[in-house]
KEFITOR-381131 format. One record per residue (C-alpha): x, y, z; residue in three letters. Coordinates in pm, 1 decimal, decimal comma, padded with zeros to 6 digits. Layout:
KEFITOR-381131
KENU        x        y        z resn
KENU        X        Y        Z  ALA
...
//
This chain:
KEFITOR-381131
KENU        x        y        z resn
KENU -17243,4 -05270,7 -04139,1  UNK
KENU -17496,4 -05383,7 -03877,0  UNK
KENU -17376,2 -05532,3 -03550,0  UNK
KENU -17388,2 -05907,4 -03508,6  UNK
KENU -17463,5 -06087,2 -03182,7  UNK
KENU -17480,8 -06445,8 -03066,7  UNK
KENU -17829,5 -06387,3 -02928,7  UNK
KENU -18079,5 -06103,8 -02945,9  UNK
KENU -18370,9 -06099,4 -02703,9  UNK
KENU -18603,9 -05885,0 -02910,1  UNK
KENU -18900,8 -05666,7 -02826,8  UNK
KENU -18943,3 -05734,7 -02457,2  UNK
KENU -19044,8 -05495,6 -02181,0  UNK
KENU -18704,3 -05468,2 -02011,3  UNK
KENU -18678,7 -05377,6 -01642,5  UNK
KENU -18338,3 -05288,2 -01502,7  UNK
KENU -18148,1 -05019,6 -01310,6  UNK
KENU -18241,5 -04750,1 -01563,1  UNK
KENU -18616,9 -04809,4 -01552,3  UNK
KENU -18861,7 -05000,8 -01763,2  UNK
KENU -18940,0 -04993,5 -02133,5  UNK
KENU -18933,2 -05178,7 -02463,7  UNK
KENU -18582,4 -05273,2 -02570,7  UNK
KENU -18371,6 -05538,9 -02736,7  UNK
KENU -18080,4 -05710,4 -02561,6  UNK
KENU -17775,3 -05817,7 -02758,4  UNK
KENU -17549,4 -06092,8 -02623,0  UNK
KENU -17192,6 -06181,8 -02717,1  UNK
KENU -16976,6 -06451,2 -02554,2  UNK
KENU -17228,1 -06495,1 -02274,7  UNK
KENU -17225,8 -06127,0 -02175,3  UNK
KENU -17476,9 -05848,3 -02231,6  UNK
KENU -17322,1 -05640,2 -02510,1  UNK
KENU -17600,5 -05392,4 -02589,5  UNK
KENU -17944,1 -05279,4 -02469,9  UNK
KENU -18165,5 -05065,5 -02691,6  UNK
KENU -18297,3 -05065,7 -03045,1  UNK
KENU -18118,4 -05348,9 -03223,5  UNK
KENU -18366,4 -05375,0 -03510,5  UNK
KENU -18085,8 -05337,8 -03765,2  UNK
KENU -17864,4 -05597,6 -03596,5  UNK
KENU -17844,3 -05967,9 -03671,1  UNK
KENU -17779,9 -06267,3 -03447,8  UNK
KENU -17716,4 -06637,6 -03458,2  UNK
KENU -18029,0 -06680,0 -03247,0  UNK
KENU -18324,2 -06449,3 -03185,3  UNK
KENU -18560,2 -06487,6 -02890,9  UNK
KENU -18890,7 -06312,5 -02954,0  UNK
KENU -18991,3 -06152,0 -02623,3  UNK
KENU -19287,0 -05958,7 -02763,3  UNK
KENU -19552,4 -05925,6 -02492,2  UNK
KENU -19313,9 -06054,6 -02226,3  UNK
KENU -19116,9 -05883,8 -01949,0  UNK
KENU -18741,5 -05933,9 -01930,3  UNK
KENU -18586,6 -05920,7 -01582,7  UNK
KENU -18233,1 -05969,0 -01451,1  UNK
KENU -18177,0 -06336,5 -01377,4  UNK
KENU -18333,8 -06443,7 -01046,9  UNK
KENU -18082,4 -06566,0 -00786,3  UNK
KENU -18202,1 -06798,2 -00508,7  UNK
KENU -17944,7 -06764,8 -00232,0  UNK
KENU -18078,6 -07043,0 -00008,1  UNK
KENU -18148,7 -07395,8 -00131,5  UNK
KENU -18092,3 -07745,0  00008,0  UNK
KENU -18035,0 -07986,6 -00279,5  UNK
KENU -17950,7 -08278,0 -00043,0  UNK
KENU -17655,8 -08424,3 -00236,4  UNK
KENU -17449,2 -08606,7 -00121,8  UNK
KENU -17611,2 -08846,3  00119,8  UNK
KENU -17983,0 -08766,0  00097,6  UNK
KENU -18050,5 -08810,8 -00272,3  UNK
KENU -18384,5 -08981,6 -00220,9  UNK
KENU -18517,5 -08634,3 -00128,0  UNK
KENU -18336,2 -08432,9 -00397,1  UNK
KENU -18007,4 -08411,5 -00584,1  UNK
KENU -17810,2 -08143,3 -00764,3  UNK
KENU -17951,4 -08244,3 -01101,6  UNK
KENU -18320,3 -08247,0 -01006,1  UNK
KENU -18281,9 -07934,9 -00792,5  UNK
KENU -18108,9 -07746,9 -01071,9  UNK
KENU -18377,7 -07850,5 -01316,6  UNK
KENU -18651,0 -07727,3 -01080,7  UNK
KENU -18463,1 -07397,6 -01051,9  UNK
KENU -18449,5 -07319,4 -01423,5  UNK
KENU -18809,8 -07432,2 -01475,1  UNK
KENU -18896,3 -07172,2 -01213,3  UNK
KENU -18700,6 -06894,4 -01383,0  UNK
KENU -18403,5 -06911,6 -01143,5  UNK
KENU -18060,3 -06863,5 -01302,6  UNK
KENU -17831,5 -06928,3 -01002,6  UNK
KENU -17854,5 -07091,9 -00659,6  UNK
KENU -17649,8 -07102,1 -00339,1  UNK
KENU -17668,4 -07448,0 -00181,3  UNK
KENU -17653,1 -07524,6  00190,9  UNK
KENU -17395,5 -07739,3  00378,1  UNK
KENU -17622,6 -07976,6  00576,2  UNK
KENU -17566,8 -08276,4  00351,9  UNK
KENU -17407,6 -08610,7  00448,8  UNK
KENU -17119,7 -08559,3  00483,4  UNK
KENU -17154,3 -08193,5  00571,9  UNK
KENU -16973,3 -07931,3  00364,3  UNK
KENU -16712,1 -07827,9  00621,0  UNK
KENU -16375,9 -07883,9  00451,7  UNK
KENU -16209,7 -07834,3  00111,4  UNK
KENU -16268,0 -08191,9 -00001,7  UNK
KENU -16642,5 -08172,6  00060,7  UNK
KENU -16669,7 -07847,8 -00137,5  UNK
KENU -16461,4 -07988,9 -00422,4  UNK
KENU -16684,4 -08297,4 -00427,6  UNK
KENU -16999,9 -08085,3 -00463,6  UNK
KENU -16846,9 -07877,6 -00742,8  UNK
KENU -16747,1 -08196,6 -00924,7  UNK
KENU -17094,3 -08344,0 -00881,1  UNK
KENU -17251,8 -08023,8 -01018,2  UNK
KENU -17037,9 -08012,1 -01332,2  UNK
KENU -17235,6 -08133,1 -01631,8  UNK
KENU -17542,8 -08208,2 -01417,3  UNK
KENU -17675,3 -07873,4 -01290,7  UNK
KENU -17873,8 -07661,0 -01535,6  UNK
KENU -17823,7 -07340,9 -01334,1  UNK
KENU -17513,4 -07162,9 -01210,5  UNK
KENU -17429,5 -07242,1 -00849,6  UNK
KENU -17221,1 -07184,7 -00539,3  UNK
KENU -17198,9 -07370,5 -00209,7  UNK
KENU -17192,6 -07257,6  00151,8  UNK
KENU -16919,1 -07377,5  00384,9  UNK
KENU -17069,4 -07492,0  00714,9  UNK
KENU -16931,1 -07324,3  01025,2  UNK
KENU -16862,9 -07551,8  01324,4  UNK
KENU -16672,5 -07545,9  01650,8  UNK
KENU -16418,1 -07777,4  01490,1  UNK
KENU -16340,5 -07574,4  01176,6  UNK
KENU -16391,3 -07221,3  01312,6  UNK
KENU -16019,5 -07142,3  01312,3  UNK
KENU -15988,1 -07233,4  00943,2  UNK
KENU -16298,2 -07061,2  00805,0  UNK
KENU -16104,6 -06756,2  00690,6  UNK
KENU -15926,0 -06982,3  00441,1  UNK
KENU -16227,1 -07200,0  00358,3  UNK
KENU -16452,0 -06904,1  00270,6  UNK
KENU -16205,0 -06801,1 -00000,1  UNK
KENU -16222,3 -07127,1 -00193,2  UNK
KENU -16359,0 -07100,7 -00550,9  UNK
KENU -16729,2 -07188,4 -00565,6  UNK
KENU -16791,7 -07094,0 -00201,7  UNK
KENU -17057,6 -06826,5 -00144,9  UNK
KENU -16968,5 -06784,2  00223,4  UNK
KENU -17008,3 -06945,6  00563,6  UNK
KENU -17340,9 -07075,6  00699,8  UNK
KENU -17402,2 -07126,9  01072,4  UNK
KENU -17696,2 -07300,7  01239,8  UNK
KENU -17770,6 -07149,4  01582,3  UNK
KENU -18075,2 -07378,5  01616,6  UNK
KENU -18079,8 -07758,8  01586,5  UNK
KENU -17942,0 -07897,7  01261,1  UNK
KENU -17736,1 -08179,3  01109,5  UNK
KENU -17448,1 -08333,3  01303,9  UNK
KENU -17172,2 -08092,2  01406,9  UNK
KENU -17325,4 -07796,3  01221,4  UNK
KENU -17498,5 -07669,5  01537,4  UNK
KENU -17320,5 -07370,8  01694,4  UNK
KENU -17555,6 -07274,0  01974,3  UNK
KENU -17324,7 -07089,9  02214,0  UNK
KENU -17200,2 -06730,3  02202,4  UNK
KENU -16838,1 -06842,8  02225,1  UNK
KENU -16876,2 -07063,1  01917,6  UNK
KENU -17052,9 -06794,9  01714,0  UNK
KENU -16788,3 -06539,9  01814,0  UNK
KENU -16508,8 -06778,7  01713,6  UNK
KENU -16665,5 -06820,7  01369,2  UNK
KENU -16709,7 -06446,5  01320,9  UNK
KENU -16354,7 -06368,2  01432,5  UNK
KENU -16214,0 -06610,6  01176,9  UNK
KENU -16391,1 -06479,7  00866,6  UNK
KENU -16393,3 -06165,6  00655,2  UNK
KENU -16689,2 -06224,5  00423,0  UNK
KENU -17053,7 -06196,3  00526,0  UNK
KENU -17173,4 -06507,6  00713,9  UNK
KENU -17529,0 -06643,5  00690,7  UNK
KENU -17714,2 -06759,8  01002,1  UNK
KENU -18013,3 -06975,2  01084,8  UNK
KENU -18115,4 -06771,5  01388,2  UNK
KENU -18316,6 -06964,1  01647,9  UNK
KENU -18206,9 -06999,1  02010,6  UNK
KENU -18123,1 -07367,4  02065,4  UNK
KENU -18145,1 -07337,6  02444,6  UNK
KENU -18502,6 -07209,4  02432,3  UNK
KENU -18596,4 -07466,4  02165,6  UNK
KENU -18473,2 -07745,4  02392,7  UNK
KENU -18682,9 -07613,9  02680,3  UNK
KENU -18995,7 -07598,3  02463,0  UNK
KENU -18977,5 -07934,2  02283,3  UNK
KENU -19210,6 -08095,0  02542,1  UNK
KENU -19481,3 -07853,7  02418,3  UNK
KENU -19509,8 -08052,8  02093,1  UNK
KENU -19851,5 -08222,4  02068,8  UNK
KENU -19830,9 -08557,3  01890,6  UNK
KENU -20003,0 -08538,4  01553,0  UNK
KENU -20084,3 -08168,5  01592,6  UNK
KENU -19879,0 -07951,0  01359,4  UNK
KENU -20041,4 -07634,9  01495,5  UNK
KENU -19810,8 -07677,4  01795,8  UNK
KENU -19499,6 -07631,4  01579,0  UNK
KENU -19494,4 -07248,7  01607,1  UNK
KENU -19549,6 -07287,4  01981,7  UNK
KENU -19244,5 -07510,2  02018,1  UNK
KENU -19034,4 -07278,9  01800,8  UNK
KENU -19196,0 -06956,6  01918,4  UNK
KENU -19123,7 -06598,7  01818,1  UNK
KENU -18914,1 -06545,8  02129,5  UNK
KENU -18678,2 -06823,8  02013,3  UNK
KENU -18610,2 -06624,3  01698,7  UNK
KENU -18582,5 -06272,8  01840,0  UNK
KENU -18363,9 -06385,6  02130,8  UNK
KENU -18120,0 -06551,3  01891,0  UNK
KENU -18115,3 -06258,6  01647,9  UNK
KENU -18046,6 -06007,0  01924,5  UNK
KENU -17755,5 -06224,1  02044,3  UNK
KENU -17624,4 -06257,2  01690,2  UNK
KENU -17627,3 -05883,0  01620,8  UNK
KENU -17456,4 -05811,9  01952,3  UNK
KENU -17178,3 -06056,5  01866,2  UNK
KENU -17142,5 -05919,7  01512,4  UNK
KENU -17097,7 -05569,6  01653,0  UNK
KENU -16850,7 -05690,9  01913,9  UNK
KENU -16630,9 -05860,2  01654,8  UNK
KENU -16693,7 -05612,8  01371,1  UNK
KENU -16826,4 -05855,9  01111,2  UNK
KENU -17113,9 -05862,5  00861,3  UNK
KENU -17400,3 -06108,5  00905,7  UNK
KENU -17692,2 -06226,8  00694,0  UNK
KENU -18000,9 -06335,5  00888,1  UNK
KENU -18179,7 -06608,5  00694,8  UNK
KENU -18557,4 -06665,1  00672,3  UNK
KENU -18666,8 -06399,8  00922,9  UNK
KENU -19020,3 -06477,8  01041,2  UNK
KENU -19122,0 -06241,3  01322,1  UNK
KENU -19244,7 -05882,5  01335,7  UNK
KENU -19015,6 -05827,8  01636,1  UNK
KENU -18706,6 -05923,5  01435,0  UNK
KENU -18811,0 -05688,7  01153,4  UNK
KENU -18844,4 -05397,9  01397,6  UNK
KENU -18513,1 -05482,5  01565,4  UNK
KENU -18312,6 -05539,9  01246,4  UNK
KENU -18431,8 -05209,1  01101,9  UNK
KENU -18188,4 -05043,7  01344,8  UNK
KENU -17892,5 -05269,2  01257,9  UNK
KENU -17874,0 -05264,1  00879,3  UNK
KENU -17511,0 -05152,7  00889,8  UNK
KENU -17405,7 -05501,9  01001,8  UNK
KENU -17706,1 -05721,2  00918,1  UNK
KENU -17865,4 -05807,0  00585,5  UNK
KENU -18201,2 -05985,6  00589,8  UNK
KENU -18372,6 -06264,6  00396,5  UNK
KENU -18745,5 -06342,6  00375,7  UNK
KENU -18901,8 -06645,8  00204,4  UNK
KENU -19212,5 -06663,5 -00017,9  UNK
KENU -19360,8 -06922,9  00218,4  UNK
KENU -19346,5 -06694,7  00522,4  UNK
KENU -19494,1 -06410,2  00316,3  UNK
KENU -19779,6 -06622,1  00179,3  UNK
KENU -19883,5 -06893,6  00427,7  UNK
KENU -20006,2 -06827,8  00780,6  UNK
KENU -20083,0 -07022,8  01097,1  UNK
KENU -20291,2 -07197,4  01209,7  UNK
KENU -20469,8 -07229,2  00873,4  UNK
KENU -20166,2 -07367,0  00687,6  UNK
KENU -20109,0 -07642,0  00946,6  UNK
KENU -20476,4 -07737,1  00958,0  UNK
KENU -20492,2 -07763,9  00578,2  UNK
KENU -20145,8 -07893,9  00488,0  UNK
KENU -20042,2 -08070,7  00808,9  UNK
KENU -19679,0 -08183,5  00772,2  UNK
KENU -19638,7 -08010,3  00436,7  UNK
KENU -19653,3 -07675,2  00620,3  UNK
KENU -19377,0 -07766,9  00864,2  UNK
KENU -19050,4 -07579,4  00826,6  UNK
KENU -18793,9 -07405,1  01048,1  UNK
KENU -18843,1 -07130,6  01148,5  UNK
KENU -19216,9 -07200,3  01139,6  UNK
KENU -19497,7 -07054,8  00936,5  UNK
KENU -19640,3 -06800,1  01179,9  UNK
KENU -19963,2 -06612,9  01249,5  UNK
KENU -20102,0 -06336,0  01031,5  UNK
KENU -19965,3 -06054,5  01248,2  UNK
KENU -19612,7 -06178,3  01183,7  UNK
KENU -19687,1 -06213,5  00810,8  UNK
KENU -19800,3 -05851,0  00808,2  UNK
KENU -19481,8 -05759,0  00993,5  UNK
KENU -19276,3 -05917,4  00716,0  UNK
KENU -19466,1 -05726,2  00449,8  UNK
KENU -19396,9 -05408,1  00645,2  UNK
KENU -19029,4 -05506,7  00628,1  UNK
KENU -19058,4 -05540,1  00250,1  UNK
KENU -19212,9 -05193,6  00225,3  UNK
KENU -18964,5 -05025,8  00459,9  UNK
KENU -18654,3 -05178,7  00302,6  UNK
KENU -18552,1 -05408,3  00589,6  UNK
KENU -18558,1 -05711,6  00359,2  UNK
KENU -18257,8 -05740,7  00127,1  UNK
KENU -18320,2 -06070,2 -00051,5  UNK
KENU -18576,5 -06341,5 -00110,3  UNK
KENU -18458,7 -06700,0 -00073,3  UNK
KENU -18676,1 -07006,0 -00120,7  UNK
KENU -18515,4 -07217,9  00154,2  UNK
KENU -18594,3 -07507,0 -00080,9  UNK
KENU -18565,1 -07804,2  00156,7  UNK
KENU -18755,8 -08106,7  00023,4  UNK
KENU -18856,7 -08426,4  00200,6  UNK
KENU -19061,9 -08713,0  00061,4  UNK
KENU -19436,9 -08723,4  00108,3  UNK
KENU -19391,5 -09041,0  00311,5  UNK
KENU -19155,7 -08863,2  00550,8  UNK
KENU -19391,3 -08567,0  00577,1  UNK
KENU -19683,2 -08796,3  00662,4  UNK
KENU -19525,1 -08903,9  00992,0  UNK
KENU -19718,9 -08769,9  01291,5  UNK
KENU -19578,2 -08448,4  01438,6  UNK
KENU -19313,4 -08406,7  01577,5  UNK
KENU -19164,0 -08710,3  01400,6  UNK
KENU -19223,8 -08539,2  01065,0  UNK
KENU -18923,3 -08349,2  00923,6  UNK
KENU -18916,0 -07972,3  00870,9  UNK
KENU -18867,7 -07820,4  00526,1  UNK
KENU -19054,1 -07774,0  00197,7  UNK
KENU -18968,4 -07733,4 -00171,9  UNK
KENU -18966,8 -07380,1 -00310,7  UNK
KENU -18707,8 -07307,9 -00579,7  UNK
KENU -18951,3 -07376,3 -00866,1  UNK
KENU -19231,5 -07167,2 -00713,7  UNK
KENU -19040,2 -06861,8 -00586,7  UNK
KENU -19096,8 -06659,9 -00904,8  UNK
KENU -19466,2 -06742,2 -00965,8  UNK
KENU -19561,4 -06697,9 -00599,9  UNK
KENU -19396,1 -06355,9 -00581,0  UNK
KENU -19522,6 -06246,4 -00923,7  UNK
KENU -19869,9 -06330,2 -00796,9  UNK
KENU -19810,4 -06084,7 -00512,5  UNK
KENU -19706,3 -05833,3 -00779,5  UNK
KENU -20031,7 -05899,8 -00968,5  UNK
KENU -20228,4 -05846,5 -00648,0  UNK
KENU -20061,0 -05510,3 -00591,4  UNK
KENU -19874,4 -05609,3 -00278,0  UNK
KENU -19528,9 -05586,3 -00432,9  UNK
KENU -19391,0 -05372,3 -00713,0  UNK
KENU -19207,2 -05546,5 -00993,8  UNK
KENU -18911,7 -05317,4 -00925,1  UNK
KENU -18898,2 -05435,5 -00562,0  UNK
KENU -18919,9 -05797,8 -00677,7  UNK
KENU -18611,6 -05741,7 -00896,3  UNK
KENU -18435,0 -05570,4 -00605,8  UNK
KENU -18499,7 -05870,2 -00379,4  UNK
KENU -18410,1 -06142,6 -00629,1  UNK
KENU -18127,6 -05994,4 -00839,2  UNK
KENU -17984,0 -05661,8 -00722,6  UNK
KENU -18012,6 -05758,7 -00354,0  UNK
KENU -17820,0 -06087,0 -00376,8  UNK
KENU -17554,3 -05913,8 -00588,5  UNK
KENU -17505,8 -05645,5 -00320,5  UNK
KENU -17524,1 -05872,6 -00015,7  UNK
KENU -17292,3 -06146,4 -00140,7  UNK
KENU -17069,9 -05942,2 -00370,7  UNK
KENU -17148,3 -06154,1 -00676,3  UNK
KENU -16912,5 -06083,9 -00965,8  UNK
KENU -17075,3 -06021,1 -01304,0  UNK
KENU -17429,3 -06126,5 -01212,0  UNK
KENU -17741,0 -05972,4 -01061,1  UNK
KENU -17778,4 -05677,2 -01299,8  UNK
KENU -17922,1 -05642,5 -01647,1  UNK
KENU -17642,4 -05417,4 -01773,7  UNK
KENU -17370,5 -05417,7 -02036,7  UNK
KENU -17070,8 -05627,8 -01935,2  UNK
KENU -17266,5 -05851,8 -01698,7  UNK
KENU -17347,7 -06217,8 -01759,4  UNK
KENU -17650,4 -06249,2 -01987,8  UNK
KENU -17867,0 -06402,7 -01715,5  UNK
KENU -18231,9 -06322,5 -01784,0  UNK
KENU -18563,7 -06431,5 -01635,8  UNK
KENU -18834,2 -06376,7 -01896,9  UNK
KENU -19186,5 -06367,0 -01755,0  UNK
KENU -19544,4 -06323,1 -01867,0  UNK
KENU -19703,5 -06099,1 -01606,2  UNK
KENU -20054,8 -06176,3 -01732,8  UNK
KENU -20029,8 -06554,9 -01763,4  UNK
KENU -20250,8 -06745,3 -01522,1  UNK
KENU -20148,8 -07092,4 -01411,6  UNK
KENU -20238,0 -07337,9 -01137,1  UNK
KENU -19949,8 -07476,9 -00932,5  UNK
KENU -19965,2 -07857,2 -00914,7  UNK
KENU -19770,7 -08135,7 -00749,9  UNK
KENU -19743,2 -08310,1 -01088,0  UNK
KENU -19551,0 -08021,5 -01246,1  UNK
KENU -19278,8 -08004,9 -00984,1  UNK
KENU -18938,1 -08123,2 -01108,5  UNK
KENU -18805,7 -08165,9 -00755,8  UNK
KENU -18751,9 -08531,5 -00667,6  UNK
KENU -18996,3 -08505,3 -00377,1  UNK
KENU -19273,5 -08424,1 -00626,9  UNK
KENU -19487,2 -08182,2 -00425,6  UNK
KENU -19542,0 -07817,9 -00338,8  UNK
KENU -19722,3 -07658,2 -00042,3  UNK
KENU -19895,8 -07438,8 -00301,7  UNK
KENU -20066,0 -07725,9 -00488,1  UNK
KENU -20395,6 -07601,7 -00636,0  UNK
KENU -20309,7 -07231,8 -00599,6  UNK
KENU -20387,2 -07017,5 -00902,9  UNK
KENU -20120,6 -06757,3 -00974,6  UNK
KENU -20089,6 -06468,7 -01217,9  UNK
KENU -19737,1 -06423,4 -01352,2  UNK
KENU -19522,6 -06704,5 -01490,7  UNK
KENU -19161,6 -06766,5 -01599,5  UNK
KENU -19161,8 -06825,5 -01974,4  UNK
KENU -18786,3 -06854,3 -02031,6  UNK
KENU -18463,2 -06882,0 -01836,0  UNK
KENU -18149,3 -06754,3 -02009,5  UNK
KENU -17811,3 -06821,4 -01845,5  UNK
KENU -17492,9 -06663,2 -01983,8  UNK
KENU -17669,2 -06609,9 -02315,7  UNK
KENU -17805,2 -06962,6 -02352,5  UNK
KENU -18179,0 -07024,8 -02355,6  UNK
KENU -18199,2 -07300,6 -02095,6  UNK
KENU -18575,7 -07313,6 -02036,1  UNK
KENU -18851,3 -07214,0 -02274,9  UNK
KENU -19224,9 -07253,2 -02212,4  UNK
KENU -19191,0 -07504,2 -01926,9  UNK
KENU -18933,0 -07721,1 -02101,3  UNK
KENU -18559,3 -07748,8 -02040,4  UNK
KENU -18410,3 -07706,1 -02387,9  UNK
KENU -18031,6 -07707,3 -02331,1  UNK
KENU -17774,7 -07944,9 -02181,2  UNK
KENU -17671,5 -07893,2 -01818,4  UNK
KENU -17386,8 -07642,9 -01841,8  UNK
KENU -17418,8 -07460,8 -01508,4  UNK
KENU -17095,6 -07305,6 -01379,9  UNK
KENU -16972,4 -07191,8 -01038,3  UNK
KENU -17067,1 -06835,1 -00944,2  UNK
KENU -16775,4 -06595,1 -00887,2  UNK
KENU -16749,1 -06341,6 -00603,4  UNK
KENU -16579,7 -06002,8 -00588,4  UNK
KENU -16404,0 -06074,3 -00257,4  UNK
KENU -16235,5 -06389,8 -00386,0  UNK
KENU -16156,2 -06310,5 -00750,2  UNK
KENU -15786,2 -06350,3 -00677,4  UNK
KENU -15827,0 -06670,7 -00475,1  UNK
//
């Protein structure tokens, strides 16, 4: 008697840990139950993946969805919808909301807000502060928490931990890997007078490469002193890549599609405030340094650092304009375009967006296209050509820094725990996203 599945993804070019080739994927109870020739099997639902490539579900481990407190920029519902339209199956959301996510009640509030509203699976960072440092070892173990996030450069309210003593106190308190925005606040403060009103090309001068490398060197030294693991977010400089290559035992590394694709001063001259983010878009030599870090294995994950603001806010003259840009919906097409151009292998893309996040954060049951794992799949057409447009962005801010860019490679379906959530640019299922689980807190 033939096997029966809830869903069969049939006839796709499957890429996973064992290689790449045509195969069917059988799903039962939200888990991958079989991979291979399932031509004799039946299913309640069949997804025809003929001509398409089936990848492990893409995980975006750095997004800012702005809820609560800043919902005019974004909220958990619109951010989650943008994610699945972009082929992203799970996101980790940042703590710099209003109020900040720095205590159990704030985390519980976000999880409650996400339930029934977010299309993708999700977890939330706990913000590390001077005030809660002593309690972070307990807070990081709460269900739905992906770890602790620390801002070493200017951020929201009490979330800034600029001093070595504060960073050390956070690291001493925790056991999981902590994520850091690594820019030296003391140097940033000294350089703020360098900002030229209305001139966004001065942004990478204010927040120069030395601000980043100085902070990252301090951070690694403190991590070694205390014996803790760190995750350096949105690395932007060739100097950091060279330095971190020698410290991979304690430090994992994130790059963003924006820093791999845009470069200064051209991006600032063309996009003005839309190119402004922290750390900044930098010159071509730093972009090449990041690509060298992709090739050499320094980079562990890709995160979008999706951080939307309204077009009205972005139109304020620099430096009154806010830093941050949307990215969760464009992460997959931008990086697949690099694959099409021969700059990135598809295998390395999967390593950076699925296997890497699973390894770095210890995700339980996700990040691999293998039997027993959640049936999270990103189904793409590697030959499809599309033009990215403001009008197609689901994010509440309604824009992308890549407006008008033609890309080759497109997400055609997003499947989460065996449910087809997005198909051909349409969300086709109710919002049933669930909290992501982690190996280090399964018994919490």
